[in-house]
ZAMARGU-4260 file (C-alpha; in steps of 0.2 Angstrom, whole numbers, plus 5000, padded with zeros to 4 digits):
<rodrens>
0) 5000/5000/4999 | 5014/5012/5004 | 5022/5007/4988 | 5007/5013/4979 | 5005/5029/4988
5) 5023/5033/4985 | 5021/5028/4966 | 5005/5041/4966 | 5015/5054/4974 | 5029/5052/4962
10) 5018/5055/4948 | 5009/5071/4953 | 5020/5086/4947 | 5027/5097/4959 | 5022/5116/4956
15) 5037/5125/4962 | 5037/5144/4968 | 5043/5149/4952 | 5029/5140/4942 | 5015/5148/4955
20) 5023/5165/4951 | 5022/5162/4933 | 5003/5158/4935 | 4999/5175/4942 | 4993/5185/4927
25) 4999/5201/4934 | 5017/5194/4932 | 5015/5190/4914 | 5022/5201/4901 | 5010/5212/4891
30) 5005/5203/4875 | 4995/5207/4860 | 4995/5221/4848 | 5004/5238/4852 | 5019/5230/4860
35) 5007/5222/4873 | 4992/5229/4883 | 4987/5225/4900 | 4976/5209/4901 | 4962/5217/4912
40) 4951/5203/4908 | 4963/5191/4917 | 4967/5200/4934 | 4959/5199/4951 | 4961/5209/4966
45) 4969/5194/4975 | 4983/5193/4962 | 4988/5211/4966 | 4998/5209/4984 | 5007/5192/4978
50) 5012/5200/4962 | 5018/5216/4968 | 5029/5208/4981 | 5038/5198/4969 | 5040/5212/4956
55) 5047/5223/4969 | 5060/5210/4974 | 5064/5207/4955 | 5067/5224/4953 | 5078/5226/4969
60) 5088/5212/4962 | 5091/5220/4945 | 5096/5235/4954 | 5108/5226/4965 | 5116/5217/4950
65) 5119/5234/4943 | 5126/5240/4958 | 5138/5225/4960 | 5143/5224/4943 | 5162/5221/4944
70) 5166/5231/4928 | 5169/5250/4927 | 5154/5260/4928 | 5148/5265/4910 | 5132/5274/4904
75) 5126/5258/4896 | 5129/5246/4911 | 5123/5257/4923 | 5111/5271/4918 | 5104/5261/4903
80) 5103/5246/4913 | 5092/5256/4926 | 5080/5262/4914 | 5077/5244/4908 | 5075/5237/4926
85) 5059/5234/4933 | 5048/5230/4919 | 5036/5219/4928 | 5034/5231/4943 | 5030/5244/4931
90) 5016/5234/4924 | 5009/5228/4940 | 5009/5245/4948 | 4999/5252/4933 | 4986/5240/4937
95) 4987/5243/4956 | 4985/5261/4952 | 4971/5259/4942 | 4961/5249/4956 | 4966/5263/4969
100) 4959/5277/4958 | 4946/5270/4948 | 4939/5253/4957 | 4942/5256/4974 | 4932/5244/4985
105) 4932/5238/5003 | 4940/5221/4996 | 4954/5232/4989 | 4957/5245/5004 | 4967/5233/5016
110) 4978/5227/5002 | 4982/5246/4997 | 4986/5249/5015 | 4998/5235/5015 | 5005/5237/4999
115) 5007/5256/4997 | 5023/5256/5010 | 5031/5243/5000 | 5034/5255/4985 | 5042/5268/4997
120) 5053/5254/5005 | 5060/5249/4989 | 5063/5268/4984 | 5072/5270/4999 | 5083/5255/4996
125) 5087/5260/4979 | 5092/5278/4983 | 5102/5273/4998 | 5111/5260/4988 | 5129/5266/4991
130) 5138/5256/4977 | 5124/5261/4964 | 5125/5279/4968 | 5145/5278/4967 | 5143/5272/4950
135) 5131/5285/4944 | 5142/5298/4952 | 5157/5291/4943 | 5148/5293/4926 | 5142/5311/4931
140) 5160/5317/4935 | 5168/5308/4921 | 5177/5318/4907 | 5169/5306/4894 | 5152/5312/4898
145) 5154/5325/4885 | 5155/5312/4872 | 5136/5307/4877 | 5121/5314/4867 | 5112/5329/4874
150) 5097/5317/4879 | 5110/5305/4888 | 5119/5319/4897 | 5101/5325/4904 | 5098/5307/4910
155) 5114/5306/4919 | 5109/5322/4928 | 5093/5316/4931 | 5097/5301/4941 | 5112/5309/4949
160) 5101/5324/4956 | 5086/5312/4962 | 5098/5301/4971 | 5107/5318/4979 | 5089/5323/4983
165) 5083/5309/4991 | 5099/5307/5003 | 5112/5297/4994 | 5126/5308/5002 | 5117/5309/5019
170) 5125/5300/5035 | 5120/5281/5037 | 5109/5287/5052 | 5099/5300/5042 | 5097/5288/5028
175) 5088/5275/5040 | 5077/5289/5048 | 5072/5295/5031 | 5068/5277/5025 | 5057/5275/5040
180) 5049/5291/5037 | 5045/5288/5019 | 5036/5272/5025 | 5025/5280/5038 | 5021/5294/5025
185) 5015/5280/5013 | 5004/5273/5025 | 4997/5291/5030 | 4994/5296/5011 | 4983/5280/5009
190) 4973/5282/5024 | 4971/5301/5020 | 4965/5296/5002 | 4953/5282/5009 | 4946/5294/5022
195) 4942/5307/5009 | 4934/5294/4997 | 4923/5288/5011 | 4916/5305/5014 | 4913/5308/4995
200) 4904/5291/4995 | 4894/5291/5011 | 4888/5309/5011 | 4875/5316/4999 | 4861/5327/4997
205) 4843/5319/4997 | 4831/5328/4986 | 4814/5323/4993 | 4801/5332/4984 | 4798/5341/4966
210) 4801/5357/4974 | 4819/5352/4979 | 4823/5352/4960 | 4819/5370/4957 | 4830/5378/4945
215) 4839/5362/4940 | 4841/5359/4921 | 4834/5343/4915 | 4850/5333/4913 | 4855/5337/4930
220) 4838/5332/4936 | 4838/5316/4927 | 4856/5313/4934 | 4850/5315/4952 | 4836/5303/4949
225) 4848/5291/4942 | 4860/5293/4957 | 4845/5291/4969 | 4841/5274/4960 | 4859/5268/4959
230) 4860/5270/4978 | 4844/5261/4981 | 4837/5277/4991 | 4819/5280/4994 | 4819/5297/4989
235) 4815/5306/4972 | 4834/5312/4968 | 4851/5313/4974 | 4866/5325/4973 | 4882/5314/4975
240) 4897/5323/4986 | 4909/5326/4971 | 4914/5341/4962 | 4906/5336/4946 | 4889/5334/4955
245) 4889/5347/4968 | 4896/5362/4958 | 4882/5361/4944 | 4868/5360/4960 | 4875/5376/4967
250) 4875/5385/4950 | 4857/5382/4946 | 4848/5376/4962 | 4836/5390/4967 | 4833/5383/4984
255) 4845/5392/4995 | 4843/5381/5009 | 4848/5366/4999 | 4863/5376/4992 | 4869/5377/5008
260) 4868/5360/5014 | 4875/5353/4998 | 4890/5366/5000 | 4893/5361/5017 | 4894/5341/5015
265) 4906/5346/5001 | 4918/5358/5010 | 4919/5346/5026 | 4924/5332/5017 | 4939/5324/5028
270) 4933/5336/5042 | 4918/5328/5049 | 4916/5320/5066 | 4918/5302/5061 | 4932/5290/5058
275) 4936/5298/5043 | 4942/5314/5049 | 4959/5319/5041 | 4965/5333/5053 | 4976/5322/5064
280) 4982/5313/5049 | 4987/5328/5039 | 4997/5336/5055 | 5007/5320/5056 | 5011/5320/5037
285) 5017/5339/5040 | 5028/5334/5055 | 5036/5319/5045 | 5039/5330/5030 | 5047/5343/5041
290) 5058/5330/5049 | 5063/5323/5033 | 5068/5340/5025 | 5080/5344/5040 | 5087/5326/5038
295) 5091/5330/5020 | 5100/5347/5025 | 5085/5358/5020 | 5077/5371/5031 | 5059/5367/5027
300) 5049/5354/5017 | 5045/5368/5004 | 5063/5370/5001 | 5066/5353/4998 | 5051/5350/4987
305) 5056/5365/4976 | 5074/5360/4974 | 5070/5350/4957 | 5058/5363/4950 | 5058/5377/4938
310) 5055/5389/4952 | 5069/5382/4962 | 5064/5390/4979 | 5048/5396/4988 | 5052/5414/4987
315) 5049/5416/4969 | 5033/5405/4970 | 5027/5417/4984 | 5032/5432/4974 | 5021/5426/4959
320) 5007/5420/4968 | 5005/5437/4978 | 5008/5447/4963 | 4992/5440/4955 | 4983/5437/4971
325) 4979/5456/4974 | 4972/5460/4957 | 4962/5444/4958 | 4955/5448/4976 | 4951/5466/4968
330) 4941/5458/4954 | 4931/5446/4965 | 4925/5461/4975 | 4919/5470/4961 | 4910/5455/4955
335) 4902/5451/4971 | 4896/5469/4972 | 4887/5466/4957 | 4879/5450/4964 | 4874/5459/4979
340) 4864/5471/4970 | 4855/5457/4961 | 4851/5449/4978 | 4843/5467/4984 | 4834/5469/4968
345) 4826/5451/4971 | 4821/5458/4988 | 4834/5446/4997 | 4839/5451/5014 | 4855/5442/5015
350) 4874/5444/5011 | 4881/5434/4997 | 4888/5418/5006 | 4900/5404/4998 | 4885/5393/4993
355) 4877/5408/4984 | 4892/5413/4974 | 4890/5402/4959 | 4871/5404/4959 | 4872/5423/4958
360) 4887/5424/4947 | 4878/5414/4935 | 4863/5427/4935 | 4876/5441/4932 | 4884/5432/4919
365) 4866/5430/4910 | 4861/5449/4912 | 4877/5456/4908 | 4883/5446/4893 | 4865/5437/4889
370) 4875/5422/4891 | 4865/5408/4900 | 4874/5391/4905 | 4858/5383/4901 | 4858/5390/4884
375) 4876/5384/4881 | 4875/5367/4888 | 4863/5360/4874 | 4878/5362/4863 | 4890/5354/4873
380) 4888/5336/4871 | 4902/5325/4879 | 4904/5314/4864 | 4904/5329/4851 | 4919/5338/4861
385) 4928/5321/4863 | 4927/5321/4843 | 4931/5339/4844 | 4947/5337/4855 | 4953/5322/4843
390) 4950/5335/4828 | 4962/5348/4836 | 4976/5334/4840 | 4975/5331/4821 | 4975/5350/4816
395) 4989/5355/4828 | 4999/5339/4832 | 4997/5328/4817 | 4988/5314/4826 | 4973/5302/4821
400) 4962/5293/4832 | 4955/5276/4827 | 4943/5267/4840 | 4948/5249/4843 | 4938/5236/4852
405) 4951/5221/4852 | 4960/5229/4868 | 4954/5223/4885 | 4947/5237/4897 | 4946/5237/4916
410) 4927/5243/4916 | 4914/5242/4903 | 4913/5261/4902 | 4931/5262/4896 | 4934/5264/4877
415) 4950/5263/4868 | 4958/5273/4852 | 4974/5268/4843 | 4983/5284/4839 | 4994/5286/4824
420) 5003/5300/4815 | 4991/5307/4801 | 5006/5310/4788 | 5015/5293/4791 | 5002/5282/4798
425) 5013/5276/4811 | 5006/5271/4827 | 5012/5280/4843 | 5001/5273/4856 | 4983/5269/4864
430) 4971/5281/4872 | 4960/5274/4885 | 4944/5285/4889 | 4936/5282/4906 | 4923/5297/4907
435) 4910/5292/4920 | 4908/5293/4939 | 4904/5277/4948 | 4907/5271/4966 | 4925/5268/4970
440) 4931/5281/4959 | 4940/5295/4965 | 4932/5312/4961 | 4940/5325/4949 | 4949/5321/4932
445) 4966/5315/4928 | 4978/5308/4915 | 4988/5292/4919 | 5002/5283/4908 | 5000/5264/4910
450) 5016/5264/4900 | 5029/5277/4894 | 5035/5279/4876 | 5054/5275/4874 | 5066/5267/4862
455) 5079/5260/4875 | 5073/5242/4873 | 5065/5243/4856 | 5051/5254/4851 | 5039/5255/4865
460) 5022/5263/4862 | 5014/5274/4875 | 4997/5269/4884 | 4988/5284/4891 | 4971/5287/4899
465) 4960/5301/4903 | 4949/5298/4917 | 4933/5310/4922 | 4917/5309/4933 | 4904/5315/4921
470) 4886/5310/4927 | 4877/5297/4916 | 4859/5303/4913 | 4845/5292/4905 | 4849/5279/4892
475) 4850/5284/4875 | 4852/5302/4879 | 4868/5313/4876 | 4877/5318/4891 | 4878/5337/4892
480) 4891/5346/4901 | 4896/5363/4907 | 4909/5375/4900 | 4921/5373/4915 | 4919/5354/4911
485) 4923/5355/4894 | 4938/5364/4898 | 4943/5351/4911 | 4940/5337/4896 | 4953/5348/4885
490) 4965/5351/4900 | 4967/5332/4903 | 4968/5328/4886 | 4983/5340/4884 | 4992/5328/4897
495) 4987/5314/4886 | 4994/5322/4871 | 5010/5326/4880 | 5013/5308/4882 | 5006/5303/4864
500) 5018/5317/4857 | 5033/5310/4865 | 5047/5305/4854 | 5063/5302/4866 | 5074/5287/4870
505) 5073/5284/4889 | 5057/5282/4899 | 5062/5292/4913 | 5063/5307/4903 | 5047/5303/4893
510) 5030/5312/4891 | 5024/5320/4906 | 5040/5316/4917 | 5045/5335/4918 | 5047/5346/4932
515) 5031/5348/4942 | 5028/5366/4938 | 5031/5363/4920 | 5019/5349/4918 | 5003/5358/4919
520) 5009/5369/4905 | 5004/5358/4889 | 4987/5354/4897 | 4983/5372/4901 | 4987/5378/4884
525) 4977/5365/4876 | 4961/5373/4885 | 4963/5387/4874 | 4958/5377/4858 | 4940/5373/4866
530) 4934/5392/4863 | 4940/5393/4845 | 4926/5395/4832 | 4933/5380/4822 | 4929/5368/4836
535) 4911/5377/4841 | 4906/5377/4823 | 4911/5358/4820 | 4908/5351/4837 | 4896/5362/4847
540) 4882/5355/4840 | 4864/5357/4847 | 4860/5339/4854 | 4841/5341/4847 | 4843/5351/4831
545) 4860/5346/4827 | 4863/5365/4823 | 4880/5373/4827 | 4882/5385/4841 | 4876/5402/4834
550) 4891/5415/4830 | 4881/5427/4840 | 4882/5415/4855 | 4901/5411/4851 | 4903/5430/4852
555) 4894/5432/4868 | 4904/5418/4876 | 4921/5426/4869 | 4916/5443/4878 | 4912/5434/4894
560) 4928/5423/4893 | 4936/5434/4908 | 4920/5434/4918 | 4922/5427/4935 | 4941/5425/4933
565) 4943/5434/4950 | 4933/5419/4959 | 4942/5405/4950 | 4959/5414/4953 | 4956/5418/4971
570) 4949/5400/4974 | 4965/5391/4966 | 4978/5403/4973 | 4972/5403/4990 | 4975/5385/4990
575) 4992/5387/4983 | 4996/5400/4996 | 4989/5389/5011 | 5000/5373/5004 | 5015/5384/5003
580) 5014/5391/5020 | 5010/5374/5028 | 5026/5367/5020 | 5035/5382/5026 | 5032/5378/5044
585) 5048/5371/5052 | 5038/5365/5067 | 5020/5361/5061 | 5012/5359/5078 | 4996/5366/5072
590) 4977/5365/5073 | 4973/5364/5054 | 4955/5373/5056 | 4964/5387/5065 | 4979/5388/5053
595) 4967/5389/5039 | 4956/5402/5046 | 4971/5413/5051 | 4980/5412/5036 | 4965/5417/5025
600) 4962/5430/5037 | 4979/5438/5035 | 4978/5435/5016 | 4961/5446/5017 | 4952/5431/5008
605) 4934/5438/5002 | 4922/5429/5014 | 4911/5424/4999 | 4925/5412/4992 | 4932/5397/5000
610) 4948/5387/4996 | 4945/5377/4981 | 4953/5362/4992 | 4951/5365/5011 | 4965/5357/5020
615) 4957/5341/5027 | 4952/5336/5008 | 4967/5343/5000 | 4971/5326/4991 | 4984/5335/4980
620) 4996/5338/4994 | 4991/5325/5007 | 4989/5309/4997 | 5006/5309/4990 | 5022/5321/4988
625) 5019/5326/4971 | 5010/5341/4973 | 5016/5345/4991 | 5022/5363/4991 | 5018/5362/4973
630) 5001/5367/4970 | 5007/5384/4964 | 5013/5374/4949 | 4996/5377/4940 | 4998/5396/4941
635) 5016/5394/4936 | 5011/5384/4922 | 4997/5395/4917 | 5009/5409/4916 | 5018/5400/4903
640) 5004/5394/4894 | 4996/5412/4892 | 5013/5418/4885 | 5014/5403/4874 | 4996/5406/4868
645) 5001/5423/4863 | 5015/5416/4851 | 4998/5410/4841 | 4988/5425/4842 | 5002/5436/4837
650) 5004/5425/4821 | 4993/5426/4805 | 4986/5408/4807 | 4979/5412/4824 | 4978/5395/4835
655) 4980/5384/4820 | 4995/5392/4813 | 5006/5378/4806 | 5024/5385/4810 | 5020/5389/4829
660) 5011/5372/4831 | 5027/5364/4823 | 5038/5374/4836 | 5025/5369/4851 | 5026/5350/4846
665) 5046/5351/4843 | 5051/5361/4859 | 5037/5355/4872 | 5025/5341/4867 | 5037/5329/4860
670) 5053/5331/4870 | 5048/5326/4888 | 5062/5331/4900 | 5076/5328/4887 | 5080/5347/4888
675) 5080/5360/4903 | 5061/5366/4902 | 5067/5385/4902 | 5080/5382/4887 | 5066/5372/4878
680) 5053/5386/4881 | 5064/5399/4875 | 5067/5389/4858 | 5049/5388/4857 | 5045/5407/4862
685) 5062/5416/4858 | 5060/5423/4875 | 5056/5419/4894 | 5038/5419/4899 | 5033/5434/4911
690) 5016/5436/4921 | 5011/5451/4909 | 5002/5439/4897 | 4992/5429/4911 | 4986/5446/4918
695) 4980/5451/4900 | 4972/5434/4898 | 4962/5436/4915 | 4958/5455/4911 | 4967/5459/4927
700) 4977/5476/4928 | 4996/5475/4922 | 5004/5485/4936 | 5022/5484/4928
</rodrens>
């Protein structure tokens, strides 16, 4: 009997750990057309953690092999080898990030909490690898470096500067402390994001009677009814606690009591008396950042954060922000005065409050410019505008988009387009479009690159996505969006084009991998094409009559283009100023509510406006380090984009001038971070940008 059992056991194939790893679909190389694509139809949440742990170890092993290479350090065996390392991790993390941003569920949350610190731990081990840094430093200081191409020299500088910034030259004790801090921060970032998402998901405004819909356009009413049904609520309608739902409600609802309730749940995200309160978490983050900066030799976290940006130091950013702040506040006060008059004419006995601002601003715009958002919206169909931005990409950047159905997607709402160059037909990448809001998807809009364009390991096509939160209405009805939402659509597409136009060799310098205060420039300049007659005549078609937007309405929109710029500028810069002041604290022992109130009071913030992102919900700066002490980057980039736009308006061909478009493509969109942005911009424009163009664009007084 024992012999029989032994024989049977011998006949059963032994599944080795390696074989088990190979069975995890997240560890398989992407296959199929376009150089391989994510196999979203094969992935399961349970695959994520084991795959990422294995891929992290593989990348670490690859870097250790580079560091311990007995041969002298060269560009090829060190820098290029680093560019090729970690392919499996890049692929697995791309899927992990999609779950985090687009498909976040209770099942995923504990995995995210456990896995996120592992990425931070890996980065610390790489940046603190003494032998690896010595090889990079040898190449950086080598006399032979001059024999490298300009892009190769930039790549050497990029890796050397990053290692130094992350503490490669720090003492062993400091390195250990920084590594520990980075892991703690990673956990806190995840908790902050999950808390914010929870408040966005769990709080909402119920519309219980027909009277609660007063003032709402039909499509917003339909979306509210659909939202209530999806949540299985026993009420007539529901306004979700996301920007894409709350802001339209604040703009159109004639029910002041409900506007106040909607405003309240939105501005209190992360600041409620529940388990999702973010105040203690964000103070921990600020303290850890301050400690980290000091360990790395910087006075404050802001000084450390800006050390690899165009601005270089906080003083420059504060100077820029404050130079625009005063004119913006003055304009906001003028606009509020007009709104207050309208309240009085209507017999209102109240002072304009933040929940009134959008509602009365819309009324003033309608009266002053004869521009009614409800009059514009029927012409702004999401799908037609998507076609319009594709058309702009063809006219300005020589790109063609063809929808494909043979590429797996992570949700049924996602569609994919093959992108190629119009003149040659050469495919440059894929564009994934995920436009709709859903439970588990973070609010807002963003661009993601699942894979960077490069040529270091063969021709690698980029895979980019745009993700938005537009509200679905009734079946078979077009989705109508606001002018602001249309601008956001074009903005995020600008980021996507930055990736799709990329034509570089090394992935670390590809696409949007530019300094943080430059990366918003390509996206912000693309917004300018939305309002061109060429786009409006072809793609702003009435959803019922199919007629293009009348030129008289186009003219009125142009006349009203700078209306409310005071509000939007104050809303954004106040957030940027508070962000910078938080990260200039050497000892951030604060009460966030008191700090916010005191700082805004010192700035003389108009009482009718709140920060675009209050501190407890400021995901840009507390869900990661990318925009910490960096929210000013939107204004910095808008200075550049306003100046860059004038290169077009000064030309005979306007925004479709072929020569200026060619310069923009060759010196901005296609070069990634292969050239210092200041040098690249001067090649495009012939001069450095100043804030004068921005002041003109926003109809603020130029004081210089």
